[in-house]
C-alpha positions in Angstrom: 266.4 33.1 96.5 263.7 30.9 95.1 265.0 27.2 95.3 263.1 24.6 92.7 264.3 21.2 93.0 263.1 18.0 90.9 264.8 14.9 91.8 264.6 12.3 89.0 265.5 8.6 88.7 266.3 6.1 85.9 264.1 3.4 87.3 260.5 3.1 86.1 257.8 4.6 88.0 256.0 2.8 90.2 253.4 5.4 90.5 252.0 8.4 88.4 254.8 10.6 90.1 257.9 8.6 92.1 259.6 11.7 93.4 258.5 14.5 95.4 258.8 17.9 93.8 259.3 21.2 96.3 259.8 24.6 96.4 261.3 26.7 99.1 262.5 30.2 99.8 265.7 28.8 100.9 267.6 25.3 101.1 271.0 23.8 102.0 272.0 20.6 102.3 272.5 18.6 105.7 276.1 18.7 106.2 275.9 15.5 108.2 274.1 13.8 105.4 274.0 15.0 101.8 271.0 13.0 100.5 268.8 15.5 103.0 267.9 19.2 102.3 266.7 21.6 104.9 264.2 23.7 103.4 262.8 27.1 104.6 260.5 29.9 103.9 257.1 29.2 102.0 257.9 25.7 101.6 255.9 23.7 99.2 255.8 20.0 98.4 254.0 18.4 95.4 253.2 14.6 95.1 250.6 12.9 92.7 248.1 15.7 93.0 249.2 16.2 97.0 250.0 19.6 98.0 252.0 20.2 101.3 252.5 23.4 103.1 255.1 24.4 105.9 257.3 27.1 107.5 260.2 24.7 107.4 260.9 20.8 106.5 263.8 18.4 105.5 263.3 16.5 102.6 265.3 12.9 102.0 266.0 12.3 98.7 267.7 9.1 98.7 264.3 7.8 100.6 261.9 10.4 99.1 260.7 11.4 102.7 259.4 14.5 103.4 259.2 15.9 107.0 257.3 19.1 107.7 257.9 21.4 110.6 255.2 24.0 111.9 252.1 24.8 110.3 251.3 22.0 108.3 249.0 22.1 105.6 248.3 19.1 103.1 245.4 19.7 100.3 245.1 16.0 99.5 242.0 16.7 97.3 239.5 19.4 96.3 237.7 18.6 99.2 240.4 16.8 101.6 242.8 19.1 103.8 245.1 17.9 106.7 246.5 20.3 109.2 249.2 19.8 111.9 252.4 20.6 113.6 254.2 18.2 112.3 254.1 15.9 109.4 256.2 13.0 107.7 255.2 12.0 104.1 256.6 9.1 102.6 256.4 9.6 98.8 257.1 6.0 98.2 254.1 4.6 100.3 252.2 7.5 99.9 251.2 7.7 103.7 251.4 10.8 105.8 251.8 10.9 109.5 250.8 14.1 111.2 251.1 15.0 114.7 250.7 18.0 117.0 248.3 19.5 119.8 245.5 19.4 117.5 245.7 17.4 114.2 242.3 18.5 112.3 241.3 16.7 109.2 238.4 18.7 107.0 237.0 16.7 104.0 233.8 18.8 103.0 231.5 18.8 105.8 233.1 16.7 108.5 235.9 17.6 110.6 238.0 15.0 112.1 240.6 16.2 115.3 243.2 14.4 117.2 246.9 14.7 118.1 248.1 11.7 115.8 246.7 11.0 112.4 248.1 8.6 109.9 246.6 9.5 106.3 247.3 6.7 103.7 246.6 8.3 100.0 246.4 4.7 98.2 243.1 3.8 100.1 242.0 7.4 101.2 242.3 6.5 104.6 242.8 8.4 107.9 243.5 6.4 111.1 244.2 7.3 114.6 244.7 5.6 117.7 244.4 8.0 120.6 241.2 9.2 120.8 239.6 11.2 118.0 236.9 13.7 118.1 234.7 14.2 114.7 232.1 16.3 113.7 229.8 16.1 110.7 226.7 18.5 110.7 224.9 18.1 114.1 226.4 14.4 114.8 229.5 14.5 116.9 231.7 11.2 117.5 234.4 10.3 120.0 236.5 7.2 120.4 239.6 6.1 121.3 240.6 4.3 117.8 238.8 5.3 114.5 239.6 5.0 110.3 237.9 7.6 108.3 237.6 6.9 104.4 237.2 9.8 102.5 236.3 8.2 99.1 233.1 6.3 100.9 232.7 8.8 103.8 232.6 5.9 106.1 234.2 6.2 109.7 234.9 3.3 111.5 235.4 3.6 115.5 236.5 1.6 118.2 236.4 1.6 122.0 234.2 4.0 124.2 232.7 5.4 121.3 230.1 8.4 121.8 227.8 9.6 119.1 225.9 12.8 119.8 223.1 14.6 117.8 220.5 17.4 118.7 218.2 14.6 119.9 220.2 11.7 121.3 223.3 10.2 122.6 225.0 6.8 121.8 227.3 5.0 123.7 228.9 1.7 122.2 232.2 -0.2 121.7 232.2 -0.5 117.8 230.4 2.1 115.5 230.3 2.3 111.3 228.8 5.9 110.4 228.4 7.1 106.8 228.3 11.0 106.7 226.7 10.9 103.1 223.8 9.0 104.7 224.1 9.7 108.0 223.8 6.3 109.0 225.5 4.7 112.3 225.7 0.8 112.5 226.6 -1.0 115.4 227.2 -4.5 116.4 228.2 -4.4 120.1 225.9 -3.7 123.1 224.9 -0.1 122.5 222.6 2.5 124.5 221.1 5.2 122.7 219.7 8.0 125.1 217.1 10.4 124.6 214.9 13.1 126.3 212.1 10.7 126.3 213.7 7.0 126.3 216.5 4.8 126.1 217.1 2.5 123.4 219.5 -0.6 124.2 220.7 -2.6 121.1 223.4 -5.5 120.3 222.8 -4.9 116.7 221.3 -2.1 114.8 221.4 1.0 113.2 220.6 4.8 114.1 220.3 7.5 111.5 221.4 11.3 113.1 219.4 13.3 110.4 216.0 11.2 110.5 216.6 9.8 114.3 215.5 6.6 113.6 217.1 3.5 115.4 216.6 0.1 114.5 217.5 -3.1 116.5 217.8 -6.8 115.6 219.3 -8.2 118.8 219.0 -7.9 122.2 216.6 -5.0 122.0 215.1 -2.8 124.9 213.3 0.0 125.0 213.0 2.2 128.0 210.3 4.9 128.6 210.1 6.3 132.2 208.2 3.5 133.8 207.4 1.6 130.7 209.6 -0.8 129.0 209.9 -2.9 125.9 211.7 -5.9 124.4 211.3 -7.7 120.8 213.2 -9.2 118.7 213.6 -6.3 115.9 212.8 -2.9 116.7 212.1 0.4 114.5 211.8 3.6 116.4 211.7 7.2 115.2 212.4 9.6 117.9 211.5 12.7 116.1 208.0 11.3 115.2 207.5 9.3 118.3 206.7 6.2 116.4 207.8 2.9 116.9 207.5 -0.8 115.0 208.2 -4.1 116.9 208.2 -7.5 115.7 208.6 -11.0 117.3 208.4 -12.0 121.1 206.9 -8.1 122.0 206.7 -7.6 125.7 205.8 -4.5 127.1 205.7 -3.6 130.7 204.0 -0.8 132.7 205.6 -0.8 135.7 203.7 1.9 137.2 200.3 0.6 136.6 201.5 -3.3 137.1 200.6 -3.8 133.4 202.4 -6.6 131.2 201.3 -6.8 127.4 202.7 -9.4 124.8 202.3 -9.9 121.2 204.3 -10.6 117.9 203.3 -7.4 116.4 203.5 -4.0 118.4 203.2 -0.3 117.2 203.3 3.0 119.0 202.3 6.4 117.3 202.2 9.1 120.2 202.0 11.8 117.9 198.4 10.4 117.1 198.3 9.1 120.7 197.7 5.2 120.1 199.5 2.0 120.6 198.7 -1.6 119.8 199.6 -5.0 119.6 198.6 -7.7 117.3 199.3 -11.3 116.6 198.9 -13.5 119.8 198.2 -10.4 121.7 197.7 -10.7 125.3 197.4 -8.0 128.3 198.1 -9.3 131.7 197.5 -6.7 134.8 196.5 -6.9 138.6 193.3 -6.3 140.0 192.8 -6.4 143.6 195.8 -8.9 144.1 194.3 -11.1 141.5 196.1 -11.3 137.8 193.6 -10.9 134.8 194.5 -12.2 131.4 193.1 -10.7 128.4 193.6 -11.9 124.5 192.2 -10.5 121.5 193.3 -10.5 117.6 194.3 -6.7 118.4 194.6 -4.7 121.6 194.6 -0.7 121.4 196.1 1.7 124.0 195.2 5.6 123.2 196.7 8.4 125.5 195.5 12.2 125.8 197.6 14.9 125.0 199.7 14.7 127.9 200.4 11.2 127.4 198.4 9.9 130.0 196.4 6.8 129.5 193.2 7.3 128.3 191.4 4.4 126.5 191.6 0.8 125.8 190.1 -1.3 123.1 190.1 -5.1 122.2 189.1 -6.0 119.0 187.9 -9.3 117.7 187.7 -12.7 119.5 188.1 -11.2 123.1 188.8 -13.6 125.9 189.6 -12.6 129.4 190.6 -15.0 132.6 190.4 -14.1 136.2 190.8 -16.9 138.8 187.0 -15.9 140.1 185.4 -14.8 136.6 185.7 -15.0 133.0 184.6 -13.5 129.7 184.3 -13.7 125.9 183.1 -11.0 123.4 183.7 -9.7 120.3 184.9 -6.5 121.2 186.1 -4.7 124.5 186.4 -0.8 124.8 187.6 0.8 128.4 187.4 4.3 129.0 189.8 5.8 131.5 188.1 8.9 131.4 184.4 7.6 132.0 185.9 4.9 134.4 183.7 2.4 132.1 184.1 -0.7 130.3 181.6 -2.2 127.5 181.4 -5.4 126.0 180.1 -5.7 122.4 178.9 -8.5 120.4 177.5 -11.9 122.1 179.5 -10.9 125.1 179.2 -13.9 127.8 180.3 -13.4 131.7 181.0 -16.2 134.0 181.6 -16.5 137.8 181.5 -19.8 140.1 178.3 -21.5 138.4 176.7 -18.4 137.1 176.5 -17.2 133.2 175.3 -13.9 132.2 174.4 -12.9 128.5 173.3 -10.0 126.9 173.8 -8.0 123.3 176.0 -5.4 125.5 177.4 -5.3 129.1 178.4 -2.0 130.3 180.4 -1.3 133.3 180.7 1.6 135.8 183.7 2.0 138.4 184.6 3.7 141.2 187.8 4.0 143.4 186.1 1.1 145.2 185.5 -1.3 141.9 182.4 -2.0 140.0 179.3 0.2 141.0 177.1 -0.6 138.0 176.5 -3.1 135.3 174.3 -2.5 132.5 173.0 -5.5 130.4 171.3 -4.4 127.4 168.8 -6.3 125.2 168.1 -9.8 125.6 169.8 -10.4 129.1 169.9 -14.1 130.0 171.3 -15.5 133.5 171.8 -19.0 134.4 173.2 -20.8 137.4 174.0 -24.2 137.5 172.2 -26.4 139.9 173.2 -29.7 138.7 173.6 -31.4 135.3 170.0 -31.5 134.7 168.7 -28.5 136.6 169.6 -24.7 136.0 168.3 -21.6 137.6 167.2 -19.0 134.7 166.3 -15.3 134.6 165.6 -13.2 131.3 164.3 -10.2 130.3 165.2 -7.1 128.0 167.5 -5.0 130.0 169.2 -5.4 133.3 171.1 -3.0 136.1 173.1 -4.8 138.7 173.9 -2.4 141.4 177.3 -3.3 143.0 179.4 -2.0 146.2 182.8 -2.5 146.1 182.6 -4.9 142.9 180.1 -7.2 145.1 176.2 -7.1 143.6 173.7 -5.8 146.0 170.8 -6.1 143.6 169.6 -6.4 140.4 166.6 -5.0 138.4 165.2 -6.8 135.5 163.6 -4.0 133.3 161.0 -5.4 130.7 159.7 -9.1 129.9 161.2 -10.4 133.2 161.1 -14.3 133.4 162.2 -16.8 135.8 162.8 -20.7 136.6 164.5 -20.8 139.8 164.9 -23.8 142.1 164.1 -23.5 145.6 166.4 -24.7 148.5 165.9 -25.6 152.2 169.3 -25.0 153.7 168.2 -26.5 157.1 167.1 -30.0 156.4 168.0 -32.2 159.6 170.0 -34.9 159.3 169.9 -38.1 162.0 173.7 -37.0 163.8 172.2 -33.6 164.5 173.1 -31.9 161.4 171.7 -30.3 158.3 171.7 -30.5 154.5 170.8 -28.5 152.0 167.8 -30.1 150.0 165.8 -29.0 146.6 162.4 -28.7 147.8 160.3 -26.8 144.3 160.7 -24.9 141.4 159.6 -21.2 141.1 158.7 -20.3 137.5 156.5 -17.3 135.9 156.5 -13.9 134.4 156.4 -10.3 135.2 157.0 -6.7 133.4 159.6 -6.4 135.9 162.1 -8.0 138.8 164.3 -7.0 141.6 167.0 -9.6 143.1 168.6 -9.1 146.2 171.9 -10.7 147.0 174.1 -12.0 149.8 177.7 -13.1 149.3 177.2 -12.8 145.2 174.3 -15.4 145.3 170.5 -14.3 144.6 168.5 -14.5 148.1 165.3 -12.6 147.4 163.1 -12.0 144.3 160.3 -9.4 144.0 158.6 -9.7 140.7 156.6 -6.2 139.8 154.1 -5.6 137.2 151.2 -8.1 137.1 153.5 -10.9 138.3 152.6 -14.5 137.5 154.4 -16.9 139.2 154.0 -20.2 140.2 155.8 -22.7 142.8 156.2 -26.4 141.1 157.1 -29.3 143.2 160.2 -30.8 141.8 158.7 -33.4 139.9 155.6 -31.4 138.8 157.4 -29.0 136.8 156.1 -29.1 133.2 159.1 -30.2 130.5 158.4 -27.2 128.3 159.0 -24.9 131.4 162.4 -26.2 132.5 164.1 -23.9 129.7 163.3 -20.4 128.9 163.4 -19.6 125.5 166.9 -18.8 124.5 168.5 -21.0 126.8 172.1 -21.7 126.2 174.6 -23.2 128.3 178.1 -21.8 126.6 180.1 -23.6 129.3 182.5 -25.1 125.9 183.5 -21.4 125.6 184.5 -20.7 129.0 188.1 -20.0 129.3 189.4 -22.4 132.2 192.8 -21.1 132.7 195.1 -18.5 131.5 196.4 -20.4 128.7 192.8 -21.0 127.4 192.4 -17.4 126.8 194.0 -18.1 123.2 191.7 -20.6 122.1 189.6 -20.0 119.2 186.0 -20.6 119.9 183.1 -20.7 117.0 179.8 -18.8 117.9 177.1 -20.4 116.8 
């Protein structure tokens, strides 16, 4: 027998349809409560555009409450369907509570599973409070509590939240995810894990479609032996491309290198990274820290993502406790183990200053092996405030062992002014002292200089040398300084902080 029933009321309708309609193969009144109908066989209930199917049900006509048992299916909209074992639907509040071993809400491509779910048709909101599992395309979400808004496609997840996609695994306590935009928004401590990196953030977003992560607070990116912190980070794991802004710090623990700046960019598919805006690199060389600043500092990797080269561009300044340098640009090749300084480079160590158009250093496993000074080389040593040892020429090669100079060849147009010191002048108390005794000045086509303890000890002039030894007071004034002499002490960094000073090149 087909039972069709519409229970009416004379009261004004609060909503479009106040009372639940139903269809059932069989039905009878509850003997203990005549307001309740017991329904069997192909039960179907309709209310305000919603259709519910179930094996059996009870309907409280007085309170307008429909209780469905076994194989519950609620078609809420054309795209939204809810499945469960048992459901209670309140026609007055338009709220359905559904439970069972697996309660399933399907909304388009989104599938939400839990064991107890409440659906509010007034706000199109599904909520659960005892673990939920949501799948949308490749995105998989789990949390203890959650709210899903089928009209906006927003999912709010709380407590022990996990979001997974094909690339990454995200953990947090609070998350908003939109299935239309594939964008996850988090405002609590969050970890995003991938095969190549880990991102930590306390405020940011992650897109499961583009695999782009953005962080605005507490940012830290870890990649094997390297880590990065910044005020703001944008990182795309698919493209291996990232941008960092504000207080950028990059640390390479394997190579003991630290990099600082206010803007950082990495593009691993194109094999380069750079920092700019107060860029600074600090690395350890033989137990001593080296500080290098430039307007922009680049690092390049090979196809195996191994460090290949570095370039510092514009206003390069370098400080180390025993040596300092400035130049316009600098290039380091790991493949060739070489470093080149371009455009007005100046190098200082102790009381020495060296300049050339280009300075090129070649390294081996023991340190610096060769130094090429190309074009207009000029070496100066300060003797006192008025006297300076000077050597100049066209080119020069300095031969080193373990970064210590052994000898240097001045090749072409060699000229020299060098003050001679007697190291063993007797003093009345039996001791000796150093004393200037004269000045060597002259020219030669080439010259060789031998070093001991990093200081010149012997000179050999080749190719028609014309050298003279002057008493200190007999050196002509026009020969006290070689052409091109320039003592550039005001450009010398005197501390790590001074690598940031901007100097005007005259």
